[in-house]
C-alpha positions in Angstrom: -12.8 -15.3 107.9 -8.6 -15.4 108.2 -6.6 -12.1 107.1 -8.0 -10.3 103.8 -4.6 -10.9 102.3 -4.8 -14.5 102.4 -8.4 -15.1 101.1 -7.8 -12.4 98.3 -4.7 -13.9 97.4 -6.6 -18.1 97.1 -9.5 -15.9 95.2 -6.7 -14.6 93.2 -5.4 -18.4 92.1 -8.9 -18.7 90.4 -8.3 -15.7 88.0 -4.9 -15.4 87.3 -4.1 -16.5 83.7 -7.8 -17.9 83.6 -7.0 -21.3 84.5 -8.9 -24.6 83.9 -11.7 -25.5 85.7 -9.7 -27.6 88.1 -8.1 -24.7 89.9 -11.4 -23.2 90.8 -12.5 -26.6 92.4 -9.4 -26.3 94.4 -10.1 -22.6 95.3 -13.8 -23.2 96.0 -13.4 -26.4 98.5 -11.0 -24.2 100.4 -13.0 -21.7 100.9 -16.3 -24.3 101.7 -14.1 -26.1 104.5 -14.0 -22.3 106.7 -17.6 -23.6 107.4 -16.9 -27.6 108.5 -16.9 -26.9 112.3 -17.4 -29.7 113.7 -16.1 -31.4 111.5 -18.8 -33.6 111.1 -21.4 -30.4 110.0 -21.2 -31.8 105.9 -19.5 -33.9 103.6 -18.2 -32.7 100.2 -18.7 -35.4 97.3 -17.3 -34.5 93.7 -18.2 -35.5 90.6 -21.1 -37.2 91.7 -22.8 -39.7 88.8 -26.7 -39.5 88.6 -28.5 -41.3 86.2 -30.9 -39.4 84.6 -33.4 -42.6 84.9 -32.6 -44.5 87.6 -35.4 -46.8 87.9 -33.7 -48.6 84.5 -30.6 -49.8 85.1 -29.8 -50.2 81.8 -30.2 -46.3 80.5 -26.7 -45.0 80.8 -27.0 -41.0 80.4 -26.6 -39.3 83.1 -25.9 -35.7 84.8 -22.5 -34.6 87.1 -22.7 -32.1 89.3 -19.3 -30.7 90.0 -19.6 -31.1 93.8 -22.7 -31.8 96.2 -22.5 -30.6 99.6 -24.8 -32.7 102.1 -24.3 -35.6 104.4 -23.1 -39.6 104.1 -26.4 -41.5 105.3 -25.8 -44.5 108.1 -24.6 -47.7 106.0 -27.5 -49.9 104.3 -29.6 -46.6 104.1 -30.3 -45.7 100.7 -29.3 -43.3 99.1 -26.2 -43.0 100.8 -26.0 -39.0 100.3 -28.5 -36.4 100.8 -27.4 -33.0 99.5 -27.7 -29.4 100.8 -27.5 -28.1 98.0 -24.8 -29.0 94.7 -22.6 -26.9 92.7 -21.6 -26.4 89.4 -17.9 -24.5 88.4 -17.0 -23.2 85.5 -13.5 -21.2 84.6 -13.4 -17.5 85.4 -13.9 -14.5 82.7 -11.2 -12.8 81.7 -12.4 -9.4 83.3 -12.2 -11.2 86.1 -8.4 -11.4 87.1 -8.3 -8.1 89.1 -11.4 -9.7 91.2 -13.2 -6.7 90.8 -16.2 -6.1 92.8 -19.5 -7.9 92.1 -21.2 -4.8 91.6 -18.6 -3.4 89.1 -19.3 -6.8 86.7 -23.1 -8.0 87.7 -24.8 -6.0 84.6 -21.8 -7.2 82.4 -23.7 -9.2 79.4 -20.7 -11.6 79.5 -21.1 -12.2 82.8 -24.9 -12.6 82.8 -24.8 -14.9 80.1 -21.9 -17.1 81.6 -24.4 -17.3 84.9 -27.7 -18.1 82.4 -26.1 -21.0 80.6 -24.5 -22.5 83.9 -28.3 -22.4 85.4 -29.7 -24.1 83.0 -26.8 -27.1 82.9 -27.6 -26.9 86.8 -31.6 -27.4 87.1 -30.7 -30.6 84.5 -28.5 -31.7 87.8 -31.0 -30.8 90.3 -33.6 -32.6 88.6 -31.7 -35.9 88.9 -30.9 -35.6 92.0 -34.2 -35.5 93.2 -34.9 -38.3 90.7 -32.1 -40.3 92.8 -33.7 -39.3 96.0 -30.7 -37.3 97.0 -32.9 -34.4 98.0 -35.4 -34.4 100.8 -37.5 -32.9 99.1 -39.2 -31.6 95.2 -37.0 -28.4 95.8 -33.5 -28.1 95.6 -30.5 -25.3 95.7 -27.9 -25.1 93.8 -24.6 -23.1 93.7 -23.6 -21.4 90.8 -19.6 -20.2 89.9 -18.2 -18.4 87.3 -14.2 -18.0 88.8 -14.2 -16.7 92.0 -17.9 -15.5 92.1 -21.3 -17.1 92.7 -25.0 -16.7 93.1 -27.1 -18.9 94.7 -30.7 -20.1 93.0 -33.5 -22.5 93.9 -34.9 -24.8 91.6 -38.5 -26.1 91.6 -40.6 -27.7 92.6 -41.2 -29.7 89.7 -43.8 -31.4 88.0 -43.9 -34.5 86.9 -43.1 -33.3 83.0 -40.7 -30.6 84.2 -38.6 -33.5 85.7 -38.3 -35.2 82.1 -36.9 -32.5 80.2 -33.2 -31.3 80.4 -32.8 -28.1 79.3 -29.6 -28.1 77.4 -29.5 -32.1 75.9 -32.3 -34.5 74.6 -33.9 -36.5 76.3 -36.6 -38.8 74.0 -39.0 -39.9 76.7 -39.6 -36.0 77.6 -42.8 -34.8 77.4 -43.1 -32.3 74.3 -44.9 -29.5 75.4 -42.4 -29.4 78.9 -39.5 -29.6 76.1 -40.7 -26.7 74.2 -41.1 -24.4 76.9 -37.5 -25.1 78.4 -36.2 -24.6 75.2 -38.1 -21.6 74.8 -36.5 -20.2 78.5 -32.9 -21.3 77.2 -33.2 -19.6 73.8 -34.1 -16.1 76.0 -31.5 -13.4 76.7 -29.6 -13.6 79.7 -32.1 -11.6 82.7 -30.0 -9.1 84.7 -28.8 -10.6 87.5 -30.0 -10.1 91.3 -26.9 -10.7 93.3 -23.3 -12.2 92.9 -20.7 -12.8 95.6 -17.1 -12.7 95.5 -15.3 -15.8 97.5 -12.9 -13.7 99.4 -15.4 -11.2 100.9 -17.2 -11.4 104.1 -20.3 -11.2 102.4 -19.6 -14.2 101.1 -18.7 -16.2 103.5 -22.1 -14.7 105.9 -24.6 -15.9 102.5 -22.5 -19.3 102.7 -22.9 -19.8 106.5 -26.6 -18.6 106.3 -27.4 -21.5 103.6 -25.6 -24.2 105.4 -27.6 -22.9 108.4 -30.8 -23.4 107.1 -30.4 -27.2 106.2 -28.4 -27.9 109.9 -31.3 -29.4 111.8 -32.1 -32.0 109.1 -28.6 -32.8 108.4 -27.5 -33.2 112.3 -29.7 -36.4 112.7 -27.9 -37.8 109.6 -24.6 -37.1 111.5 -25.8 -38.1 114.2 -27.3 -41.3 113.1 -23.7 -42.1 110.8 -22.0 -41.4 114.6 -24.1 -43.7 116.7 -24.6 -46.8 113.9 -22.6 -49.7 115.0 -20.6 -51.5 112.2 
């Protein structure tokens, strides 16, 4: 990473005055791009429209992740993008304005609640990504971001009935038992957080780098195929 002051000042943009989410997108993107070496390593796909039932052309329901990190596929290959992980973002909480260390806020009930709600929103997006064949497997990673603080979660593998349920939205075709179980999960008290990172810290940089390295081999096959394709 660069000088500590440079990156701390960037992270402060995401909390000063508790700005709207678009400022958090800007800050997060800058930290992600610190890992984009070589420049073909990954692509950023903001606001992807993921149909909830892609097999039904008339169904207009969709999940829209704030950002997907992955790689474009060669021309003519479906889908046109494969993900490494998704990202869902929320604006900072006022208690984050001075950039306290993660350990100082990880047990705060408001922080726990924010990430608890965000997790269910992201899980529905992960299911939609799998349904739209953007994931290589039935398991997918997501990064949950509140201001400049984030944590990494994994979703899946999912059963067919589990894939039919959206936690925070109704789905008429969803399996009844799966819907009931999902509703119970949402209503439970937010569980303790086990990890929390702050974007401007070295620990955060290393964790993001580790997540990317875990998917570099498969992604390089895609990026090489894209470069080698003759249009």
